[in-house]
N, CA, C and O atoms as a GROMACS GRO file, in nm:
protein
  296
    1MET      N    1  -0.030   2.509  -0.119
    1MET     CA    2  -0.141   2.544  -0.171
    1MET      C    3  -0.243   2.603  -0.064
    1MET      O    4  -0.267   2.543   0.041
    2SER      N    5  -0.291   2.702  -0.091
    2SER     CA    6  -0.414   2.767  -0.030
    2SER      C    7  -0.517   2.698  -0.032
    2SER      O    8  -0.527   2.586  -0.082
    3ILE      N    9  -0.636   2.785   0.044
    3ILE     CA   10  -0.761   2.714   0.011
    3ILE      C   11  -0.843   2.816  -0.121
    3ILE      O   12  -0.956   2.788  -0.161
    4ASN      N   13  -0.759   2.936  -0.175
    4ASN     CA   14  -0.815   2.946  -0.290
    4ASN      C   15  -0.777   2.901  -0.426
    4ASN      O   16  -0.848   2.909  -0.526
    5GLU      N   17  -0.615   2.837  -0.412
    5GLU     CA   18  -0.575   2.763  -0.507
    5GLU      C   19  -0.641   2.603  -0.522
    5GLU      O   20  -0.657   2.553  -0.634
    6LEU      N   21  -0.677   2.532  -0.397
    6LEU     CA   22  -0.750   2.451  -0.390
    6LEU      C   23  -0.877   2.479  -0.490
    6LEU      O   24  -0.906   2.431  -0.599
    7SER      N   25  -0.928   2.560  -0.420
    7SER     CA   26  -1.077   2.604  -0.476
    7SER      C   27  -1.066   2.564  -0.609
    7SER      O   28  -1.130   2.465  -0.647
    8ARG      N   29  -0.968   2.652  -0.715
    8ARG     CA   30  -0.987   2.651  -0.843
    8ARG      C   31  -0.918   2.508  -0.900
    8ARG      O   32  -0.954   2.467  -1.011
    9ILE      N   33  -0.872   2.473  -0.864
    9ILE     CA   34  -0.774   2.317  -0.895
    9ILE      C   35  -0.916   2.198  -0.918
    9ILE      O   36  -0.934   2.125  -1.015
   10GLY      N   37  -1.014   2.213  -0.781
   10GLY     CA   38  -1.156   2.123  -0.761
   10GLY      C   39  -1.257   2.167  -0.891
   10GLY      O   40  -1.325   2.088  -0.956
   11LEU      N   41  -1.247   2.313  -0.911
   11LEU     CA   42  -1.337   2.350  -1.023
   11LEU      C   43  -1.302   2.289  -1.174
   11LEU      O   44  -1.376   2.228  -1.250
   12GLU      N   45  -1.133   2.336  -1.196
   12GLU     CA   46  -1.107   2.324  -1.299
   12GLU      C   47  -1.137   2.152  -1.325
   12GLU      O   48  -1.227   2.122  -1.404
   13ARG      N   49  -1.087   2.084  -1.281
   13ARG     CA   50  -1.062   1.913  -1.251
   13ARG      C   51  -1.200   1.835  -1.228
   13ARG      O   52  -1.190   1.716  -1.198
   14CYS      N   53  -1.305   1.880  -1.236
   14CYS     CA   54  -1.387   1.823  -1.170
   14CYS      C   55  -1.546   1.858  -1.240
   14CYS      O   56  -1.569   1.945  -1.325
   15LYS      N   57  -1.649   1.761  -1.174
   15LYS     CA   58  -1.810   1.830  -1.209
   15LYS      C   59  -1.834   1.779  -1.086
   15LYS      O   60  -1.807   1.882  -1.024
   16THR      N   61  -1.862   1.708  -1.008
   16THR     CA   62  -1.901   1.715  -0.894
   16THR      C   63  -1.852   1.738  -0.753
   16THR      O   64  -1.730   1.741  -0.736
   17ALA      N   65  -1.927   1.754  -0.656
   17ALA     CA   66  -1.876   1.799  -0.544
   17ALA      C   67  -1.797   1.714  -0.511
   17ALA      O   68  -1.677   1.734  -0.496
   18ARG      N   69  -1.864   1.585  -0.493
   18ARG     CA   70  -1.745   1.477  -0.436
   18ARG      C   71  -1.604   1.480  -0.484
   18ARG      O   72  -1.507   1.479  -0.408
   19CYS      N   73  -1.597   1.485  -0.624
   19CYS     CA   74  -1.477   1.432  -0.699
   19CYS      C   75  -1.382   1.563  -0.655
   19CYS      O   76  -1.262   1.561  -0.627
   20ALA      N   77  -1.487   1.698  -0.658
   20ALA     CA   78  -1.394   1.833  -0.574
   20ALA      C   79  -1.353   1.845  -0.471
   20ALA      O   80  -1.268   1.930  -0.444
   21VAL      N   81  -1.416   1.737  -0.360
   21VAL     CA   82  -1.331   1.732  -0.235
   21VAL      C   83  -1.240   1.651  -0.222
   21VAL      O   84  -1.151   1.676  -0.142
   22GLU      N   85  -1.238   1.515  -0.308
   22GLU     CA   86  -1.135   1.463  -0.285
   22GLU      C   87  -1.005   1.523  -0.356
   22GLU      O   88  -0.893   1.520  -0.305
   23THR      N   89  -1.035   1.577  -0.482
   23THR     CA   90  -0.920   1.650  -0.544
   23THR      C   91  -0.835   1.736  -0.490
   23THR      O   92  -0.714   1.748  -0.509
   24MET      N   93  -0.928   1.811  -0.402
   24MET     CA   94  -0.867   1.918  -0.303
   24MET      C   95  -0.797   1.839  -0.218
   24MET      O   96  -0.675   1.848  -0.232
   25GLY      N   97  -0.837   1.759  -0.128
   25GLY     CA   98  -0.775   1.674  -0.018
   25GLY      C   99  -0.719   1.608  -0.076
   25GLY      O  100  -0.616   1.615  -0.010
   26GLU      N  101  -0.688   1.521  -0.178
   26GLU     CA  102  -0.520   1.474  -0.237
   26GLU      C  103  -0.424   1.605  -0.234
   26GLU      O  104  -0.336   1.635  -0.152
   27VAL      N  105  -0.468   1.671  -0.347
   27VAL     CA  106  -0.378   1.790  -0.388
   27VAL      C  107  -0.274   1.826  -0.242
   27VAL      O  108  -0.162   1.800  -0.201
   28ALA      N  109  -0.396   1.903  -0.200
   28ALA     CA  110  -0.305   1.944  -0.012
   28ALA      C  111  -0.239   1.826   0.030
   28ALA      O  112  -0.118   1.848   0.033
   29THR      N  113  -0.268   1.709   0.064
   29THR     CA  114  -0.207   1.622   0.125
   29THR      C  115  -0.055   1.572   0.039
   29THR      O  116   0.039   1.520   0.099
   30GLN      N  117  -0.054   1.594  -0.084
   30GLN     CA  118   0.051   1.541  -0.120
   30GLN      C  119   0.151   1.677  -0.130
   30GLN      O  120   0.270   1.664  -0.101
   31PHE      N  121   0.080   1.852  -0.186
   31PHE     CA  122   0.169   1.913  -0.218
   31PHE      C  123   0.169   2.041  -0.082
   31PHE      O  124   0.232   2.147  -0.082
   32GLY      N  125   0.088   1.993   0.015
   32GLY     CA  126   0.101   2.066   0.140
   32GLY      C  127   0.012   2.175   0.151
   32GLY      O  128  -0.055   2.207   0.053
   33PHE      N  129   0.003   2.240   0.264
   33PHE     CA  130  -0.121   2.349   0.288
   33PHE      C  131  -0.099   2.401   0.375
   33PHE      O  132  -0.048   2.351   0.475
   34TYR      N  133  -0.148   2.580   0.353
   34TYR     CA  134  -0.127   2.681   0.427
   34TYR      C  135  -0.219   2.739   0.457
   34TYR      O  136  -0.276   2.768   0.352
   35GLY      N  137  -0.285   2.786   0.555
   35GLY     CA  138  -0.433   2.898   0.592
   35GLY      C  139  -0.397   3.003   0.554
   35GLY      O  140  -0.279   3.011   0.519
   36GLU      N  141  -0.486   3.128   0.545
   36GLU     CA  142  -0.458   3.246   0.510
   36GLU      C  143  -0.436   3.314   0.641
   36GLU      O  144  -0.405   3.433   0.645
   37ASN      N  145  -0.451   3.239   0.748
   37ASN     CA  146  -0.370   3.295   0.903
   37ASN      C  147  -0.262   3.267   0.922
   37ASN      O  148  -0.201   3.345   0.996
   38SER      N  149  -0.184   3.146   0.865
   38SER     CA  150   0.004   3.128   0.841
   38SER      C  151   0.014   3.065   0.972
   38SER      O  152   0.130   3.040   1.005
   39GLY      N  153  -0.084   3.032   1.059
   39GLY     CA  154  -0.047   2.981   1.218
   39GLY      C  155  -0.095   2.859   1.223
   39GLY      O  156  -0.211   2.829   1.196
   40PHE      N  157   0.024   2.759   1.270
   40PHE     CA  158  -0.052   2.648   1.252
   40PHE      C  159  -0.166   2.580   1.348
   40PHE      O  160  -0.201   2.462   1.353
   41GLU      N  161  -0.210   2.690   1.419
   41GLU     CA  162  -0.328   2.672   1.509
   41GLU      C  163  -0.435   2.759   1.438
   41GLU      O  164  -0.557   2.739   1.440
   42THR      N  165  -0.379   2.847   1.382
   42THR     CA  166  -0.506   2.932   1.300
   42THR      C  167  -0.507   2.917   1.182
   42THR      O  168  -0.577   2.992   1.115
   43GLY      N  169  -0.417   2.800   1.110
   43GLY     CA  170  -0.449   2.824   0.981
   43GLY      C  171  -0.511   2.733   0.919
   43GLY      O  172  -0.456   2.685   0.820
   44ALA      N  173  -0.644   2.685   0.963
   44ALA     CA  174  -0.753   2.610   0.927
   44ALA      C  175  -0.852   2.707   0.862
   44ALA      O  176  -0.871   2.824   0.897
   45GLU      N  177  -0.932   2.618   0.729
   45GLU     CA  178  -0.976   2.653   0.646
   45GLU      C  179  -1.116   2.602   0.647
   45GLU      O  180  -1.131   2.493   0.702
   46SER      N  181  -1.248   2.674   0.584
   46SER     CA  182  -1.356   2.568   0.582
   46SER      C  183  -1.425   2.584   0.432
   46SER      O  184  -1.379   2.689   0.388
   47LEU      N  185  -1.495   2.538   0.356
   47LEU     CA  186  -1.516   2.536   0.285
   47LEU      C  187  -1.654   2.471   0.220
   47LEU      O  188  -1.654   2.348   0.215
   48LYS      N  189  -1.797   2.556   0.159
   48LYS     CA  190  -1.880   2.487   0.132
   48LYS      C  191  -1.846   2.405   0.016
   48LYS      O  192  -1.739   2.452  -0.022
   49VAL      N  193  -1.883   2.293  -0.072
   49VAL     CA  194  -1.896   2.217  -0.212
   49VAL      C  195  -2.053   2.148  -0.246
   49VAL      O  196  -2.107   2.050  -0.195
   50ILE      N  197  -2.092   2.222  -0.330
   50ILE     CA  198  -2.219   2.164  -0.343
   50ILE      C  199  -2.245   2.147  -0.492
   50ILE      O  200  -2.198   2.215  -0.583
   51ASP      N  201  -2.311   2.066  -0.500
   51ASP     CA  202  -2.345   2.043  -0.636
   51ASP      C  203  -2.479   2.006  -0.676
   51ASP      O  204  -2.549   2.061  -0.592
   52HIS      N  205  -2.549   1.949  -0.751
   52HIS     CA  206  -2.706   1.951  -0.798
   52HIS      C  207  -2.751   1.805  -0.694
   52HIS      O  208  -2.864   1.758  -0.683
   53ASN      N  209  -2.633   1.759  -0.630
   53ASN     CA  210  -2.704   1.596  -0.620
   53ASN      C  211  -2.623   1.585  -0.442
   53ASN      O  212  -2.683   1.517  -0.359
   54GLU      N  213  -2.509   1.645  -0.408
   54GLU     CA  214  -2.455   1.645  -0.304
   54GLU      C  215  -2.414   1.766  -0.198
   54GLU      O  216  -2.492   1.860  -0.217
   55ALA      N  217  -2.350   1.786  -0.128
   55ALA     CA  218  -2.311   1.890  -0.023
   55ALA      C  219  -2.214   1.835   0.053
   55ALA      O  220  -2.218   1.724   0.106
   56PHE      N  221  -2.105   1.932   0.059
   56PHE     CA  222  -2.007   1.848   0.183
   56PHE      C  223  -1.972   1.999   0.234
   56PHE      O  224  -1.986   2.102   0.169
   57GLU      N  225  -1.927   1.988   0.361
   57GLU     CA  226  -1.856   2.088   0.453
   57GLU      C  227  -1.682   2.054   0.412
   57GLU      O  228  -1.628   1.958   0.468
   58PHE      N  229  -1.605   2.139   0.312
   58PHE     CA  230  -1.458   2.062   0.342
   58PHE      C  231  -1.369   2.142   0.455
   58PHE      O  232  -1.379   2.264   0.466
   59GLU      N  233  -1.304   2.085   0.517
   59GLU     CA  234  -1.228   2.150   0.631
   59GLU      C  235  -1.072   2.121   0.629
   59GLU      O  236  -1.025   2.008   0.618
   60ILE      N  237  -1.008   2.220   0.639
   60ILE     CA  238  -0.864   2.130   0.622
   60ILE      C  239  -0.783   2.230   0.686
   60ILE      O  240  -0.824   2.344   0.709
   61LEU      N  241  -0.666   2.188   0.716
   61LEU     CA  242  -0.552   2.250   0.852
   61LEU      C  243  -0.399   2.174   0.802
   61LEU      O  244  -0.390   2.052   0.789
   62ALA      N  245  -0.333   2.229   0.789
   62ALA     CA  246  -0.200   2.204   0.783
   62ALA      C  247  -0.156   2.091   0.927
   62ALA      O  248  -0.176   2.118   1.046
   63SER      N  249  -0.077   1.933   0.858
   63SER     CA  250  -0.046   1.894   0.924
   63SER      C  251   0.097   1.921   1.033
   63SER      O  252   0.150   1.868   1.130
   64ASP      N  253   0.110   2.002   0.971
   64ASP     CA  254   0.234   1.998   1.072
   64ASP      C  255   0.250   2.184   1.064
   64ASP      O  256   0.163   2.245   1.002
   65TYR      N  257   0.348   2.250   1.118
   65TYR     CA  258   0.394   2.408   1.123
   65TYR      C  259   0.436   2.439   1.025
   65TYR      O  260   0.452   2.558   0.999
   66LYS      N  261   0.476   2.311   0.915
   66LYS     CA  262   0.587   2.398   0.785
   66LYS      C  263   0.475   2.368   0.680
   66LYS      O  264   0.517   2.415   0.574
   67GLY      N  265   0.379   2.324   0.666
   67GLY     CA  266   0.229   2.355   0.582
   67GLY      C  267   0.303   2.224   0.496
   67GLY      O  268   0.280   2.259   0.380
   68ARG      N  269   0.386   2.083   0.486
   68ARG     CA  270   0.411   2.031   0.444
   68ARG      C  271   0.332   1.917   0.380
   68ARG      O  272   0.380   1.846   0.292
   69SER      N  273   0.181   1.898   0.440
   69SER     CA  274   0.090   1.815   0.403
   69SER      C  275  -0.049   1.904   0.471
   69SER      O  276  -0.046   2.015   0.526
   70ALA      N  277  -0.145   1.833   0.452
   70ALA     CA  278  -0.292   1.849   0.535
   70ALA      C  279  -0.354   1.736   0.580
   70ALA      O  280  -0.311   1.622   0.562
   71ILE      N  281  -0.471   1.773   0.648
   71ILE     CA  282  -0.532   1.674   0.696
   71ILE      C  283  -0.697   1.741   0.653
   71ILE      O  284  -0.712   1.856   0.613
   72TRP      N  285  -0.786   1.665   0.669
   72TRP     CA  286  -0.903   1.750   0.618
   72TRP      C  287  -1.006   1.674   0.627
   72TRP      O  288  -0.972   1.563   0.668
   73VAL      N  289  -1.124   1.683   0.607
   73VAL     CA  290  -1.234   1.593   0.623
   73VAL      C  291  -1.367   1.660   0.575
   73VAL      O  292  -1.391   1.769   0.625
   74ALA      N  293  -1.452   1.612   0.489
   74ALA     CA  294  -1.562   1.663   0.422
   74ALA      C  295  -1.678   1.570   0.479
   74ALA      O  296  -1.794   1.587   0.440
   0.00000   0.00000   0.00000
């Protein structure tokens, strides 16, 4: 998964920012993540996710150099 794919999934499945960050994190953990720069050290991404009640800074990176899972925080 890339940040673009995760963003689309969050927008399609959720009505709140909280739901979107939780969904994007779960999907990336299950199916893997790769950053656009495609290096383990440089493959991190950041995204602001906001609704009318809450705002989150979603940060994510691959958990290993093969991108098999993800580490994320919001």
